[in-house]
C-alpha positions in Angstrom: 8.5 -23.7 -46.9 9.8 -21.6 -44.1 13.3 -20.6 -44.9 13.6 -19.4 -41.3 12.9 -22.8 -39.9 14.8 -24.6 -42.6 17.9 -22.7 -41.6 17.3 -23.3 -37.9 17.0 -27.0 -38.6 20.2 -27.0 -40.5 22.0 -25.1 -37.7 20.8 -27.7 -35.2 23.3 -30.0 -37.0 26.1 -27.6 -36.2 27.7 -24.3 -37.0 27.6 -23.2 -40.6 28.1 -20.1 -42.7 25.7 -18.9 -45.4 27.0 -20.8 -48.4 27.1 -24.1 -46.4 23.5 -23.5 -45.3 22.4 -22.9 -48.9 24.2 -26.1 -50.1 22.8 -28.1 -47.2 19.2 -26.8 -47.8 19.4 -27.7 -51.5 20.8 -31.1 -50.7 18.1 -31.8 -48.1 15.3 -30.8 -50.5 16.9 -32.3 -53.7 17.3 -28.8 -55.1 13.5 -28.6 -55.5 13.5 -25.2 -53.8 16.7 -23.5 -54.7 17.7 -20.7 -52.4 19.2 -17.4 -53.4 22.3 -16.7 -51.2 20.7 -13.2 -50.5 17.7 -14.9 -49.0 20.0 -17.0 -46.8 21.9 -13.9 -45.4 18.8 -11.8 -45.1 17.1 -14.6 -43.1 20.2 -15.1 -41.0 20.2 -11.4 -40.1 16.6 -11.5 -39.0 17.2 -14.7 -37.0 20.2 -13.0 -35.3 18.1 -9.9 -34.6 15.4 -12.1 -33.0 17.9 -13.9 -30.9 17.4 -17.3 -32.6 21.0 -17.6 -33.9 24.3 -15.9 -33.1 27.1 -15.1 -35.5 30.6 -16.2 -34.6 33.9 -14.6 -35.4 34.9 -14.8 -39.1 37.2 -17.6 -40.2 40.4 -16.9 -42.1 38.6 -17.2 -45.4 36.2 -14.4 -44.4 33.2 -16.7 -43.8 31.2 -15.9 -40.7 29.6 -19.1 -39.2 26.3 -19.0 -37.3 25.0 -21.2 -34.5 21.5 -21.8 -33.2 20.7 -20.4 -29.7 18.5 -22.0 -27.0 15.7 -19.6 -28.1 16.2 -20.9 -31.7 16.0 -24.5 -30.6 12.7 -23.7 -28.8 11.3 -22.0 -31.9 12.4 -24.9 -34.1 10.8 -27.5 -31.7 7.6 -25.5 -31.7 7.6 -25.4 -35.5 8.0 -29.2 -35.8 5.0 -29.9 -33.5 2.7 -27.2 -35.0 0.6 -28.3 -38.0 0.9 -26.3 -41.2 -2.3 -24.3 -41.6 -3.9 -24.1 -45.1 -4.4 -20.4 -44.4 -0.6 -19.9 -44.1 0.0 -21.0 -47.6 0.3 -18.7 -50.6 -2.7 -18.1 -52.9 -3.2 -20.7 -55.5 -2.4 -18.9 -58.8 -4.0 -21.6 -60.9 -7.3 -21.4 -59.1 -7.3 -17.6 -59.5 -6.3 -17.9 -63.1 -9.2 -20.2 -63.9 -11.7 -18.1 -62.0 -10.7 -15.1 -63.9 -10.7 -16.9 -67.2 -14.3 -17.8 -66.6 -15.3 -14.2 -66.2 -13.0 -12.7 -68.9 -14.6 -12.3 -72.3 -12.8 -14.0 -75.2 -10.8 -16.5 -73.0 -11.1 -20.2 -74.1 -11.2 -21.7 -70.6 -11.1 -25.3 -71.9 -7.8 -24.4 -73.7 -6.5 -23.0 -70.4 -7.4 -26.2 -68.6 -5.9 -28.4 -71.4 -2.6 -26.4 -71.5 -2.2 -26.6 -67.7 -3.0 -30.3 -67.7 -0.3 -31.0 -70.3 2.2 -29.0 -68.4 1.4 -30.7 -65.1 1.5 -34.2 -66.8 5.0 -33.4 -68.1 6.1 -32.2 -64.6 4.7 -35.4 -63.1 6.6 -37.6 -65.6 9.8 -35.7 -64.9 9.3 -36.1 -61.1 8.6 -39.8 -61.5 11.8 -40.2 -63.6 13.8 -38.3 -60.9 12.4 -40.4 -58.1 13.9 -43.6 -59.5 17.4 -42.2 -60.2 18.6 -43.1 -56.8 17.7 -45.6 -54.1 20.4 -44.7 -51.5 19.2 -44.4 -47.9 20.7 -40.9 -47.6 18.4 -39.7 -50.4 15.3 -40.4 -48.5 14.6 -36.7 -47.6 14.9 -35.8 -51.3 12.6 -38.7 -52.3 10.0 -37.7 -49.8 10.0 -34.1 -51.2 9.6 -35.6 -54.7 6.7 -37.7 -53.4 5.0 -34.7 -52.1 5.4 -32.8 -55.3 4.2 -35.9 -57.3 1.1 -36.1 -55.1 0.4 -32.4 -55.6 0.7 -32.8 -59.3 -1.6 -35.8 -59.3 -4.1 -33.8 -57.2 -3.9 -30.9 -59.6 -4.6 -33.2 -62.6 -7.7 -34.6 -60.8 -8.8 -31.0 -60.0 -8.3 -30.0 -63.7 -10.4 -33.0 -64.7 -13.1 -31.9 -62.3 -12.9 -28.3 -63.8 -13.3 -29.7 -67.3 -16.4 -31.7 -66.3 -17.9 -28.7 -64.6 -17.3 -26.7 -67.8 -19.2 -29.3 -69.8 -22.1 -29.1 -67.4 -22.0 -25.3 -67.2 -24.8 -23.5 -69.0 -24.9 -19.8 -69.1 -27.8 -18.2 -67.3 -30.9 -18.0 -69.4 -31.8 -14.5 -70.5 -34.3 -12.9 -68.2 -37.7 -11.9 -69.6 -37.9 -8.3 -70.5 -40.8 -6.4 -69.3 -43.6 -6.8 -71.9 -42.0 -10.0 -73.5 -44.0 -13.1 -72.9 -42.0 -15.9 -71.2 -42.5 -18.3 -74.2 -40.7 -15.8 -76.5 -37.7 -15.8 -74.2 -37.8 -19.7 -73.9 -37.9 -20.0 -77.8 -35.0 -17.6 -78.1 -33.0 -19.5 -75.5 -33.7 -22.8 -77.4 -32.6 -21.4 -80.7 -29.4 -20.1 -79.1 -28.5 -23.6 -77.8 -29.0 -25.4 -81.2 
């Protein structure tokens, strides 16, 4: 999620200061991506530097509201019509973890898959439970975020099933014939190793 564009979208609703932006962001996403207030103010500073928002005079309570500029509106409009590229997303830690588990001696890859599947199933159950806690129309953005997370968990479980099937089918490469060893000796050794 682009915090930058999330804040611009919230400022399109009207002027807000940092804590209001954080609360509105968490409300809009059902607190599924909590924001650190430091992230909010760092992002606001960059947006102001880039001319996409402007800060307004402080209120009596010391809060400084921000508002979106025309350049910020144009940037936000472009973001909404631009598809998200798979290349723009962070690396998939689980894929990397399994790839490394396959090549690291002493790692029980099936146990890694099973442990992850169990954790993902528990997450999916919790997301399903959360989804049905409210049916108010104003909760639609939050329910859509939960739906996306549920679909991602379901896809991860299917992928883990595929990984497990691939592991069952996986046979280590047969030893290569050493110079001077007849191929049938290597084949017999391979057969004995798989008994």
